[in-house]
N, C-alpha and C positions, 0 to 999 in steps of 0.2 A: 609814397612811403606803403600807402596800402595795398600796391602792388607787391611790393618787396616783401611783405609780411605775407601774403597770402601767397604769393608763387615761389618767392626766391627761398622760404622756410622748407617747400614740398620736399628739394632734395636731401638736404641735413637729415630731417625727419624721417627719410626712407632707410637713408643709412642708421639712424638711431635705432628706427623701427627692427631692419635685418638683423643689427648686433642683437639688439633685444632677443628675437628671435633663435637667435647662435646660443645663446646663453640661458636659454630656457633649464630649470633644474631638472633633474632626472625623475622627480616624481610625477612630471608634466607628464599628461597622456599623450603620443604622438600621434599625428593626423596625417593618414595617409590621402592622398589625393589624386584626382583623376587629371589628364591633360586641359581638360575643360574648366578647371578650377572647380568644379561640382564636389560637394563632400562625400567623403565616403566614410559610412558609420562607422567609429571607433571600437574598434575590438574588444566583445564582451558586452555589449549594452544591447539592452532588451529589444525587442524589433516595435517601432514606435507607432502606435494606432492599435496595437495588439492588444494593448491592456485597457490602465487609467491612466488621464492626467491627474496631478495633484496642483490646483492653484495653489503655493506658498506662502500665499502674504493674504492681509486683508487691509481694507483701507484707516491708517493710521497705526502699525505696527506699534510695537514700542519703541521709540527714539533712544538714543545712547550708541549705536554703534552694535548693538547687539544682535541684530536679526538674521546675520550668517552663520553665525556659532549654532542660535539656536537650531535653524533648518539643519546644520551639520548635523546635528546629535539626533535628528527624525529620519534622515532619509535609509538607515536599513532597515527599520523597520518597516518605513513605506513601501518597498523595496521587497521585503518580504510580505507585504499585503498584497502587492499584485499592480503595483503601481508599476507605469514603464517610463513618466517623463514628469519632472518638475519645471513650475511656470513660475520664474521670478519676476520681481518690480522691477523696475528701470535702473539700472544698477550703476550707474553715473551721475557726477554733480552735476545739480540742479538749484535754481537761481536759490531754494528759500536752504541752500544748505543741508545742516543738520536736522532741518523741521520737513525737507520735500519728501515725498513720497516718490519724488522722480520724474513727474507727469510736467512738469517746468524746466525742461533738460537746457543745460548751459554748455557742458565740457564734456563731449562725446570720449575723452579718452581720460578722465577724471573717475578710476573707479576708487576713490578714498585715499588717496596720496599725495594730492595739494592742496594748501590751503589758501582757499579761494571760498568766495560765497559765503564764509562767516565758520569756516570747518576743513578740518582733513579729512576726516572721514564723512561716508555719506551715513544719512538714517539708521542705515542698515550695518556699516561697519566697516571695514577697510579692503583696501585690495587683495591684500594674503589672507585676509579670510575668505573672502569671498572664491578665490582661487583654489584656496583649502576644502570648503564645501564643494565645489563642482568637481574635486578629483575625488572626494569623498561619495558623494553619488556615482560620477562614474565605475569607481572601484565596487560600485553594490549595482552594477548592472542600469543606472538612470539615465536617462538624457538629459539636459539642461535646455531650458527654453528661455529667450532672452525677449523681453518686453521691446520694443523698438519703438518710440516715439519720434517721429520725422515731419510728422506734420507743423508744427508750429517749436520755435525757440522760444527761451526767455532770460532776460539776464544781463543784456546786452548793453552798454553806454550807448549816450546819445549821439548824435553825430546829426549834421546836414544831410538830408535825403533831396537831390534832384529829382527823386519822382514825384514827392508829395507836395514838395514846396515849404516844406517845414523840417521841422528836427523830428527824429523817430529814434526808439530804442534796438538800433539793429547794428549794432557796433560791437561784434565779438570778439576777444582777445584771450581766449583759455589759456590758462597756465601750462597747459600738458603740448602747448605750442602748435597742435594739431588743428586743422578747421578753421580757421581765421574766416569771419562772414561779416560782410557790409550789406549797406540797403541793396545794391545790385543782386545778391542770393534771396530777398524775401521779393513780396509783392507790395505793391505796384513796382514794375522795372522794365527793362528796355523790351523785355519779349512780350510779357503779357500784363496787364493790371490784374488775375487774380486767378485760382484754380476754383477746386470742386467744393473748397469747405475753407471757413475761418473758425478757428477754437479760440474764445477766449478774449480775443482782442490781441492773443499773444503774435507777435511778429511771424509771419506764415511763407515758412519754406518753399521755395521757386525749384521743383525737380526739373522743372524744363532749362535749367541753368548748367550748363555742361560742368564748370566747376562744383558746382553743389553733388553733381553723378559721382564723379571723380572720388570727392569724400565720402560719399555716402557707401558706396559700391564696391566701385568699378577700380578706383586704383589699389595696389598690393598692400598699402598701407590704412586701405578705407576703414569705414568704421564698420561693416559688415564681416571683411575680412581679420582685422584686430581682434573684434569679437570671437569671431568662429578661432584662429589660428593661435591666438596668444591668450585670449582669457580663456575658451576652451567650448563657448558655446552650441549646443548643439542644433537648434532651431530657431525659431521668429513667431512671436505673435505683438502684429502688427497695431498699434493703437489708432484709434478716430480716423479707417482707413476712408469714410466717406470722404474727409479732406481732400483728398490727391485721385490721380487716375488710377485702375487697377494699372496699369505697363508698368508703374513704381514698381510694387512688391513682384509683379511677374518678372522685371530686368532685374531686382535683387535675388529671387529665388534663383531665377538661372545662372548669377555669377558666381553664387557660394553656395547653393546646394542647401539643404534641413529641411527638416519640416516647418510650413509655414501655417500660421492661421492669422486670419484678419477680425477685429473688431466692426463689423459693419452694422449698427445697430438699428436693426430696420425689423420690424413683424412681418412685412412682405417675403414670399416665399420664394417670389418670381425675381424679386430684386433681389435678394440674397444666392439664388442661382445665378443670377446673370451674371453678378459679383466675381461668384468662387468660378466659373468658366471665363472670365476673361483677365482675372490674376491667376488664375489655374493654379489655386491653393485653397485650402479650407479657410471655411467662417464659423462663426459660433451660431449656433441653431437659436437663435432669437426668436423665430417664428416657435418654435417649442417651446423656448420657456416662457411668451406668453400663452401659449395655449395650455400649459400646465399649470399656471397663473388660473388662468378661466377655469381650468379642471377642480384643481385641490382647493383655490380660495374662493371660488363661486360655487364649488360642489355640486359641479354637473362635470360627471365623466365622458359625457357624449363629447367635450370639447376635444377629447385624444383622437377623434375620428375624424379632424381638420386634417389640413397639409400642413408639412414642417419639412425642413431642408432635408432631415434625413430620410423620409418617404420620396424628394425628388433624388438626392444624390447622397446615399448615406457615407460613400467615402469622401465628400468634402465636407459632410457634418460635425462640429465639436459640439456635442450637448452639455447642457450646465443645469444646474438649478436655481444657483446664485454666485454672485460674484461678488468685487470690492466695489462696484458701482450699483449694484441692484441691493445686495446686501438686506432684504426684505424677508419679513417672516413668513414662508406659506405656509398654510396650515397642515399639521403633519407631515412635514417637511420629506420625513422619511418615503412615504408614499411615491413623493416623485423622484427620487434617488432609484427606488425599486424600478420605475419607470425608465429611467434612462440606463438604469446597469443592466437592463434586460433588453431592452432594443436598440435597433442598429445605431451607428454613429459613434464616436470617439469621446467617451463622457469625462466629464471633469468634475473633480470632488474640491469644493471649499473648504479651505485649512481651518476656518473655525466650525464649520459642521462637524469636521474629523476631528479634531484638536478638542472641539470644547462643548460645542452645544446639543449633538446628537452621539445616540449609542455607539461606540467604535467597534464594536463586536458585531453588530448589525451589517454595518458597513462594510467590512470585512466581510462579511459572509456574500455579499451582495457585489462586491468586488471579484469573492471567490467565482459564484457565478457567471458574471460576466466575462471571465476568463476562460472558463471550463466548459460551460454549458449554451453560452449564449451566440450563439450560429446558426445561418443561413436568412433567406429572409424571411418577413413576419409578415402573419395572418390574422388580422382584431377577427376576433370569434364574438364576441358580445361585448355592447355600450350602454349602459344607461346614467342616472345619476349619479347612483352609489354603485355601481360595480361594471369592472373592467377587465376582460380576459383576452389575451394576445398568445398565439405558438409562433417561438422561432420554427424555423419547417428544419433546422440542424444543415449545418456541412461539413463532413467530414468529423461529422459528431452526432447526438440525438436530438439534437435541440434541447426544446422547453417549452414548456404553457404558465403563462403570469398572469397570478389574479390577483387584482387590488380592488379591497373590499372599504367603501369611504363611509359606508352605515354604520350604527349604532350596534348591529348583532353580528354574528355568526352569519354566513351567507354560504349557499350549497348551489352547484349547477353542473348538467352534463355541456361535457363539449367534447368536440374531434379533435385526437392529439395526434401525433406522428405516427402511435407503435400498436402495434395488434398482438391481442394475448400478451402484456407485457406488464409485469409488475413495477410499480411506479410510487415516487415517494415526495414528498415536498422536502425540499433540499434546505427552505429555513428553518426548519424544525416547527415551525407555530402549528402545523397540522400532525399528529400521529399517523392516521392513514394512511395504509401501503396499498393502494388497490389494485386491481390485474385490470387492463383495458379489454375491452372486449374483441371479439372478432373484426368489430367493421371499426375498431379503435376508437371508440366512444367508452368514455369512463364519468364517475361523479367524481368534483373536486369540491373542496370548500376551502373557504381564508376565513380569518376570524374579525373582528369588529377592528376599523380603522386602523388595517394591518394590510398584509397580502400573503399569498405564498407562490412558491414557483415549482415546479411539478418536472419530474425527467425522470430518465429508467433506473432503477435502483441499481 
């Protein structure tokens, strides 16, 4: 009976999937595809990675099914500010139903339409509200990043497990009719007893099983292709990638394309660099995160001299100041944003920092600086406990000099710029100086206490 559910239903669901694709409303964005199924960017979207990503949620956003509508009301303003992509929380039904943040996934095809796990809608809303919000984001040029949780599952029924000799909660019967799972799809099984990591005691998916691979990314109605082709996602944030081998992310990305970033929670730069090379995708720069914490909470800006992923491979580094897991208060957090928004890497802004906790005007100014001035590689000009000065050397643009001052007083410093005999100004407006650089490109600049300035050609 289990095999009938798992394999016999596949042909039926494939038919239903194809019918659903053919009947998409005219408001859905058309998706062009290459012969190898690699995603081609939807027409009109900003080039992802050239702007700034918004993490469009925080832990325990309001329940009640209103979150997709909340995001829908904000994407136009975010786009106008210079955001190029939004990262959403896991969008499908999880074990805790209307109360779940999505990281205990049960039915990968229930976006808020089936009455299971205690609700029809997810915590964030209905399927219609989700697709409406994604359509609005696309109309405003924004890519939409899906949070992909494929290390573990939750909410299965109990069954006799021949691999453990006891009962396990590994019998998954989702109402969507897609991706039934049983004990052989988890660890231990007939292939091996474990992979690289288990999270929280949840049933641990085995990505070596062909059946699991087919449902997650290979089949025409796989999770990856359904998210991309039917729901409209443009890229992927992979949760807890320490829990499985990097080839899983690589195979997913090679099958369906789209921007991809992994959450490899580790401060070791060499480990992060190894993982990005093995998976062939980006990673969140936890090394940068911890060094910024040392610098701004430890009052020692010399920590910014230390190695980070963006210094190893800027094209694979996604920088951030905080996220839904860390959500800690860094002293004078705006200084950390001044750092990531003027340096290399693809910066991410946390929803609550932007919408609730920090000065939105100052953040918008830094986003503009990032998108318009912050080009070229980086040269660190000076560090001490209280001061940090660095130069972006410019690429098809003038570049900039950023001066971060964590002291209680105004500071001034002579620095070598990119420009000779040129009038420059502080694009933050914190200083009203408009000095002219010397013939040898040197100039004196300043920064206010517990603040920063960003200098470039007037």
